[in-house]
N, C-alpha and C positions, 0 to 999 in steps of 0.2 A: 207877434209878441216877442219883443227883444229879451225879456226875462226868461221865458221858457224856450226860446229859439224855435218856436213853432209857428206854422202858418194856419190861420183859421179864417173863416168867412164872417164878415160883419155886415150888418144892414144899417144903412144910413138913412135916417128919416129926414127928407128934404124940408118938410113943413116945420118940424121942431128943431132941426139942426143938431140932432143927436145920433150917436152910433151905438148899436147894440150888438154884442157878440152873438153869433148865430150857431157856430160849431165849437165843440169843446174837446174833441177827441185828440189824443196825443199824436195821431197821424196827421200829416199835412192835408188840409181840406182846401181845394181851389176850384176854379172855373165854375162859378155858380151860374145857373140858367133858370130864369123865372118861368113858371108855367104860364100858359096864355091868360088864365084868369087871375094870376098873381097870388094864388093860394098855396103854391108849393114851390120849392126850389130843388133842382137837381144839381149835384156837384160831384166833383172828383175827389176820391180819397184813396189811400193805399188799399182800402178794403174793396174798392170797386166804385161803380156809379151809385150814388146814394140819392134818396129823395126824402125831404123833410117838409112838414107844413111850415109855411112862411111865418106863422105866428109863433113858432118855436115851442108850442105846447106839447108836442109829441116827439118821441125820439126818431131819428133818421133810420131808414132801413135800406139794405142793399137791393138794388133792382138788377144789377149786372155785375157779377164778380170778375175781377181780373183773373185770367187763366193762370198766371204765375206772378210771383212777387215782382218780377222785372217788367211785366207788361203794364202798359199805361192805358187806362180807360178814362175818357174825358167826354162828358155830355156836351153837346153843341146846340141842340134844338129840341123843342117839343112839337108834337103833332098839334094842329089847330084845335082838336077836340080834347087835348090834355090827357089822352090815354096812353101815349107812347112817347118814348124818349130816344132820339137819335144820338149816338155817341161814336167817338173815334176809338178804335182799338189799335194801339201801337204795340206790335209784338216785339219780344226781346230779340227775335231773329231778324228784325228789320221790317219795314213796311207799316203803313197806317191805312186802315180801311174802316168803313162805316158799318155799324150794326144798329138794329132797331129792336127795342124791347117794349113789349106792351105791359103796362102796369098790371099787377095781379096775375101775371103769367110768367113762367120761367122760360118760355120759348124765345130764343134770340134769332133774329133773321139778319143774315148778312145782306147788305145793300151794295149793289154794283161791285162785285169782286173784279178787280183789274190787276195788272202788273204794276201800275203806278201807285204812288202814295196819294191819299186823299185826306183832307182835314177841313175843319171849320164848316161842316155841312149845315145849311139853314133851310128848313122846310118853309115853303111859301105860305102866306096867310090863308090861302084857299086849300092848301094841302096837296096841290097837284104837281108841284115842281120842287126840285132840290137844287140850290145853288151851293157850290163847293169850290175849294181850291185843290188843284192837282198839279203834280210835277211831271206829268206824262210828256210834255213837250221839252223837258230838260230844265225848265224854270217854272216857278209857281205861277199859275194862271187861274182865272175864275171860269168855271163852266156851269151850265144849267142842264139838267136832265129831268125826265118825267119822274114823278114820285107816286107810289113807291116802286114802280117797276124798273126804272133806270133804262128806258127805251130811248135810244138816241141821245145825243149830247151836242151842246152848242158852246163854243168858246166865246165868252163875252168880254174878256179883257185882252188888251194888247200891251205888252211891255211889263207884265207882272201884276199880281194881285194875290192876297192871302186871306182876307177876312170878309167874305160877303155878308151883307145884311139886306133884307127886303124892306122896302118902304111899307108902311102900315097897310096900304091898299094892295100891295103885291105888284104894282105896275112899274117898279124901278128897283134896281139893285145898287147898293153902295158898296164899295170895297176899297 
């Protein structure tokens, strides 16, 4: 919104060709991620990772607060059952790592703690794999590991990659 100098999320209806404003908070709201059933949207706000029904009829609520004002929390993927949200926590001290929060629960689980930075995590459609970008080799590459355990990893890109996405049947990764 150029008048308020604010960033909000809008939903564009492809069938009708119309846009509807989805968020209204004065904080910047970005990185929306649809739930598997399309009924909810997780997004990033200065307040943390938020979830709001996609129909807009209820207010959003915080599911994972940012540890400090300078930390960045950005949702990247939903679990296939729609009960958990994977997000990237970028600490003000440097580094970016994944955490998983189960809706209706305040327990946060760190996923794959490593020395490298990880981002853009995508849970596979069957919920057994996690594709993600990491800079552990000195440049951003795409890796796959088991989910949720993070046992083993396989580099699937050569020459760089940053934003993996699973094909709907989970048999291919685009990046």
